[in-house]
N, C-alpha and C positions, 0 to 999 in steps of 0.2 A: 506494499498499499504505500504512496505518493504520501511523503510526512513535513514536501519544502514546506506548504503553506506556514505550517505550525512551528515545525523549527524554523521556520525566516521569521517568525512572532514570537519566538522563545526568544532567539537569539538576542534582540534587542531589546531585552529587558535580562537578560544576563551578559556576568562578565566573565573569561576565557584566561588564562594560563597558558599562551604555545609556546614553546620551550622557553619560560621563564621569563618572556613577553606578557604584560597586562592589558585583555586587548579590552574595552566595554563594547556590547555589542551594538549600547545606543548613540555611539560612536561609528565603528567600521561597519557596522552593518552586515546582514548574514555572510553577506557575497564576503567580508573583512576576513571576518572567522573562520569561512570553509578554507579560501582562499591560504591564511596565515596553514593552517589543517595541510593543505595541499603540501604548502613546501616544505615542512615538517616531516610527510612525509618522503617526498621525491629526496632530503635529507637524511631520513634514515636507511631509503632503499638503495643508496647510492651506489652500494656495493652490487645491487641487480642490475639496474641500470647499463652499467658499464658489458653486468654479461647479457643485458637481456637481448635476443638473436630478433626478438620484432619489437625496438621503441613504440613503435603505432599501438601497442598492445596495456604497454609499462603504464602511459600516461592516462591515462581512463582509467583502467584497473586501481592507479591511486588514487584519480579524482572521486569513485567509486567510495573507496576504503577512506575517506576524507571528511567526504557524509556521510557515511556509515556512524560515526567518530563523532560526531556534531551532533547528530541523530540520537545519537546513546547518552550522549552529557546533556542534551536539554531537561530543559524543566520536567517538562510531560513526559517525557519516554521515565525517565532519572525517579521523579517521586513517584509515576506505575507503579516502578519494580520494587521504589522503597519500602510503596503502602503494600504490595503484595508479598512482599517478604515480611512485614511486621507484622503481617498480618495470618501467616503459614506457621509464625515462631510463637504466634502470641494469642492465638484462635480460640480463647476461653470467656466465651460473652460474660458466662459468669461473675468473672475477672475483672475481666477492662474489656470496653467499647472503643475498635477502633476506627477514626475517621478521618478523612482528608480535611484537609484546612482551605 
């Protein structure tokens, strides 16, 4: 499912640290966060770029990877996962009621 619209909204309300640099989504927007994540992925995979038989396949793969990382880090996805984990661990309605804020 395409989460680009929600990712864009979340990124503009969040802050990210990419390779030690603090990026505020309200300043750099979703595209800036995505670009920084993509550059970081390229830097981390420099060894693969040298060995890649087809560079045209590596770039889109790293772009998709960067998009997946940004999606996993956003408040909608990570907040939902955190809620599900707590609900699973603390599923005792007689002791606690867990509700999203």
